[in-house]
N, C-alpha and C positions, 0 to 999 in steps of 0.2 A: 779482261774487263766484263763488266756487267753486260749482258745480252740483251735487257731488257732496252725497249726503243724509247727515245726520249719523250717526255710526256709533253701535253700542250701547256702546261702551264711552265713548264721549264722552258720553252721555246719563246712563249710570251713574253717572259721575265727577261730572256737574253736579248730580246728584239727591241723592249724598253730601254734597256741598256744604250743598244745603239741610237736610239732616238735623241735620248739625253747627251750622249757624247758629241752627237754630230750638231745639236742645236750651238752646244758652246762653241763648237769648231767653225761653223759657219758665222755665228757672231762675231768671232774674231777676224774670221777671212775677210767677211765683207765690210766690217763696219770701223775696225781699228784705225785704218788708214784715214777713214772720214772723220772720226772722232779726234785724232791727234792733228790733221793737218786741216780739215775746213773748220771744225769748232775751236781748238786750241792754239790754232797759227803756227804748228811746227813745219818747217820747210819738208814740202813734198819730197824732194829727191832725199832728203835725209831719212823720212820715213821709208822710202824706198828700200834704201841700203839696209837699214835695220831689219825691216821684214824678211830681205832676201838672205843676211847673215845669219839671222836665227834659222832658217831651213837649211843653210848649209853648215850648222853648227850640230842640226838634227841627224846630218848623215854621221854623224859620229857619237851621239848621245844614246841614238835608238840601240843600235849594237851592244852597248856599255851597259842599259836599263836590260835588255835581254838576258845578259850574263849575269846581272844581280838577281833577275827573277827565276833565272833557271837553277840558281843555286840557293833559292829560297826553301825550307821547310817548316813547316808547321803544322799545328793541328787543322788548320783551316786549309790546309793544301799551299801551294806554291803561288798561284794566281791571286786568289780572291783577296789578300792581304793586301798587296800592291794595287790591285783594282781599287780598292776602297781609299785606301791611301792616297793614291794619286787624285782621286777624284775629289775629295776632300779639298786638297792643298790646290788643286787646280780651279774649284769653285771660290776660294778665298782670292787666290792671285786674279782670277777673273775680274772679281770685285774690284779691286784695287785699281786694275789695269784702265778701268772704267771711271774710276773715282780721283782723276789726276787733280790737283789742286790748280783753281784757273788762274790763280794769282801768282803762279809761279814764273819766274822769267824763261827765256829761251831755252838758255844752256839746262837749266834745271827741267824742263819738261823734255829734251831732248834724252838724257839721262834717265828720267823717270819711265820713259815710254820704251828706251832701249831695256832697262833693268826688267820690269815687267814683263814685256814681251818675250824676252828669252826666259823668264822664269814660267811664265804660262807654256810656251813651248816644252821644257824641261818635264813640267809635272804634267802636262797632257800626255806626253811618251809613259810617263810612269803607268798610267791608266791603260793608255791605248794599247801597248805592245801585248800587257797580260791578258787584256780584253780578247783581243784576235789568236793569241797563243794559245788560250785554254781548250779551244775547241775539242781538240784532239782527245782531252781529257774526260770529255763526256759525253761525246758522240761516237758512234760506230763508224768506220770509214765509207766510202764510196758514197752513194746518193744522200745517205743521213746527211754526212758531214757538208756534202757540197749544195744540199738544200737548204741548211741551215746556215751556212754562209750568205748564200743570195739573200735568204729570208734577210740577216743582219744588215746586210748591204743595201737592200731595198727600204728596212726601218730607217737604215742611217739617212737615206734619202729623205724620208718623212722628217725627220728631224730638222734637215736643212730647210726643207719649204717651210716648216712652221717660222722658222725664223724669218725667211723670205716674206712671208705674209704679216706677221705681227710687229715686226720690231718698230717700225716707223710709224705705226698706228697707236702703239702703247707707250713709246719716249716721250712724244709729246703731252699725252694725258698724265704721265708719272711726273714730267717737267712741270706742268702747270701745277699739279697738286703741291709739290713739295718745294718750288722754287722762289714762291711768292708772287704778289701781284704786281709789282714793278720790273719783274725779270725781263729782258729781251729775249728775242726769239732765240738766239744761240746760247743764252745761259739757260734759257727752257728744256734745251737738248741736251745740253752738257750734264744737267742734274737729272733728266730723265733717264739718259745712258747709265748714270751709275745706278738708278734702282732697278732698272729693268735687267742689268746684270747678276744683280742681287737675286732676282727671282729666278732667272734662268738657271743661278749657282745652286739654289735651292732644290729645283726641280730636278737639276743633274744628279745630286745627292741622293734623292729619293728615288729615282730610276736605276741607279746602279746598285742601290741598297738592296733594291728586289732581285736584281740580277744575282746578286751575291747570296742572298737568302735561300733562293728557289732554284738555283744551278750549282749543282754539288759534282764534284769531280770523282769520277766511277773509277779513275785508274792511274797510275803513275805515269807519267810520260817523259821521256827523254826530249827534253826542249832543246832543239839545236838552234844556235842564234848566230843570225848572219853579220858577220864583220863586212866592213865597206869594201874590202877585197874580195871577200866569197860572193859579194853581189855583183861586182863586176865579172868575176870569174863564171857565176851561174849564167849572167848575160851572155858573154861571149860566147859559152859551150852550147847555150840553149837559145837557138835563133829565133824560137816563136815567142819565149818569154820576150827577147829583145824588142820583136816586133808590137808586142801588146804593151811594153812598157813605154815604148817612144809612142806609139798613138796614144796611150793614157796621158800622157805629158802636155800633148796637142791639144787635145780635146780640153782638158783641165785648165791649161793656159786660157783658151778660149773662153770657156766658162768662169773663170774668176775675173778675168780683165773685165768681162762685162759688170758681174756682180759688184766689181769694184766701183764702175765708173756710171751705173745706171743711177744710182741717187744724185750724181752731179748733172747727169743729163735732164732728171726732171726739174731739179732745183734752180739751175743756172741757162738751161736750153729751152726746156718744154713750155717753161713760163707759168704766168698768172700767180696770183697771191696763195691760190688752193694746190699748189705743188705737191705738197704734201699728201693731200686726198689722194691725187691723180697718180701719186706712187706707191702708196698705199693698194688701191683699186688694182693695179697692174700686176703688183706681187701677191695678191691675193689670186686673181686669176693665174698668173703664171705658177704659183705654188701649188694649185686645185690640179692643174695640167700637169704639172710633174708628177705628182702622187699617181693620178689615175693612169698617166704611162707607164708608170713602173708595175703597177698593181692591175690594170686591165687593158690598156693598149698593147703592152708586148705579150702577153699570154694570147692575147685573140691573132695579133700578126704571126706568132711561133708556129699557130697551127697550119697557115699557109707558107710561111716563110722560113728559110733557115736562118740560123743566129747569125750568119755572115751575110745573107741578104737584107736583114733588119740593119744590121750595121751600117752598110752603106746607103740604107733608104734614110737612118737617122742622118747620118753626114750631109747628105742632100739636102734634107729638111733644114738642119741648121743654116748651111750655107743660104738656102732660100730666104728664110727667117730674118736673116743679117742684112741680105741685100734689099729685102723689103722695107725692113726698119731705117737703112740707110736712104733709101728713097723719100721716105716719109718724113723722115728728120729734115728735110730740104721744103717740107711745106709748110702752111700755117702751123699744124700741128694742134689745132685748136679743140679737138675731140680724143680723149685716152683711148676711147674705144677703138679708135682704127689701130692702134699700138698692140690691140690683141692679137691682131692677124698674126704679124710676125713674131709677136709672143708665143702664140700657140705652136709655132713651128718650131722655136727655140727650145722651149721650155718641157716640150714633148719629146724632142730629139735628147736634149741632156739627162731627162730620167730614164729613158729606155738604154742610154748609152752607159749609165753607172751599172744596171745590170749585166748589160753585155759583156763589158770589159770583164768584169768580175768572173763571168763565165768562162771567157776566153783565157784569162789566167789561170784558171783552175786546170783547164784542158792542158796547159803545156807544162803541168806537173808531170803528168803520164807520159806524156812525148819527151821530156826530158829523162825520165827514168830508163825509157827504151832505148834512146840515142846514147846517152853516158852513162848508164849502169848505176845511177845513183837517183835517189828521190828527194829533190831539192825543196820540199814543200815549205817549209819555213823558210826559207830563202827568198821564195818565189812570194809570199804575203808578205814578208818585212818590207820587200820592194816596193809593194803596192801602197803601203801605208806612207813609204818616205818619197816616193814619186808625187804623190798627191800633194804633198806638203811641199815637195821642191815646187811643183807647178804653181801654188798660190802664191810662193814667193816671187817666182820670176813674171807673174802676173801682177803682183801688188808693184814691183818695179819699175813694169812698162807702164802702169797707171798712174805711178809718181813722175814718171818722167812728162807725160802729157799733161800733167796737172803743172809740172814747173814751167814749161814750153809756155802752155798757154794762161796761166796764171788767172783761173777763172775766180777762185775765191778772192782774192787780192782785189781785182778789178770792182768786184760787188762791195767788198768790206769799205774801201776808200769813199764810197758813195753813202757808208753809212746807212746801208740799207736794212731796214728790220721788218717789218710786217707790210712789205709792198711787195711788187713783181720784181724778184732777183734778176732774171734776165734780162732785165732792161738796163742793167749796169755792166754788161758782159759784151765784149766786140763781137761781130760778125766771126772775125778769125779766129777766135777763140774758140767758139761755139762748132766751126767747121774742124777744128783740130780733133774737139772732144769725139764728134761724131765719128770721124774718120777712124779714130783709135778704137772705139768701143765696136764698130764693126769690119772695117777691111782688114784689121790685122787678126780677129778672130776669122775670117773667111781665108784669109792665106793659110792659118795654120790648119783648118779644118781640109782644105785640097790638100794639102801636103799630108796629112795623114791619110785620105782616102786613098791615093797613089803609093803610098809607103805601104799600106796594107794590102791592096791589090797587087802588089808586087811581091810582097814577102810572105804574106799569110798562106799556109797551107791547111791549116787544121779546120778543114769543113766537118760537117755532121757525119759524114759518109768515115772521112778520115778519123776522128773522134773513137768512131764505134771500133774502128779497125784497130786503134791503138790498144783501147781498153780491153779487147779481148788478148791481144797479146800480152798485155799486162798481167791478166788472169793467168794465162798461161805459165809466165815467168814466175808468179809466186808460189803457182802450184809446185 
């Protein structure tokens, strides 16, 4: 391999790709349920089944795509062609996923949602697998590789935060621009999502194009693609990878349950005719805190605490945030700024946990090599992509069950509420069910993650340093 260090331009270009792809991922993960269930009227439980089934399908689709990429040989390398093909097709599918014909009947909408969401997952995998797998082809090992992975994960968090901040600000604006003067509130959002998805798709293509232009493979790497069997085998034989993977699922389930339901909370519970403005303001604050936590809070805390200590601090912060949110939910909640208090704890914890779990997972690679005599790097990072997708599917199912039981939008729609306070048309019991689902379930998951990690995780900073030295000796 060319031993020249990676340039700043290459690092920035690779990070931009992560921003673009996670903008697309977060738009799908946070709003596809709301779009089809609340705006188009597809039954919530049906959407939950579709979203979870697509994630299970990914368990088999990801390894197949990995094999295809590994066998690719072109003048542009094995990774960049699929990275670009996957990006363009995924952007097109994203647009059509949020451009469902509103006049379609119930069965047609279910089929439309299923087809385009599964296609979205397939095309996203076409791009995501080569994106992460190409790192060994243009980096040196060790710190450079680990630092770039951490940078990319942080940039991905920035992409997610951007969608969190701007979606429900731009969707009504675009809807008002293109839907026409006589359109109702729901039609404005339906049209707005279509054009917003188009904008996100175009940005996605531009960012990944910059990645492909400025990041070139310096060596030919043997790309070992993990099958489902190999994933489970690696987990069973590497107890630390298993520990981190379970924690990632628990933490991300908590995050995605909240991200799926928070828009319903503001629309049907928080109340007032200006619920959208309050929701946007809350997300702007939360997105900014999430980015700051990754880029500023974590490095500052890292100077005084170990990664493991910060992990526990973040779990406690998130639990406190959810508990305060639950308490505030049973007050009049007339001021959105009060919600900034629990929002700070939840968003800051989530941002730092994104970085920390990536670092932990990277550390399990050396541990596994020392313990099992083989380096399962590709298997480990394939698992991270899969378990995050799995967590989003589980969270979507949990959110859809909550919506089915409490029937929030059904109650509001029967009153034909349009430009009014939606919360006035929803029963107290339905609101209580929503509050409990979006706070108590995440709290339980985070507490389980705390004790699971406390009992099983042994890779302290000192232990990691010792293992690194042993691995160096082994390589020599």
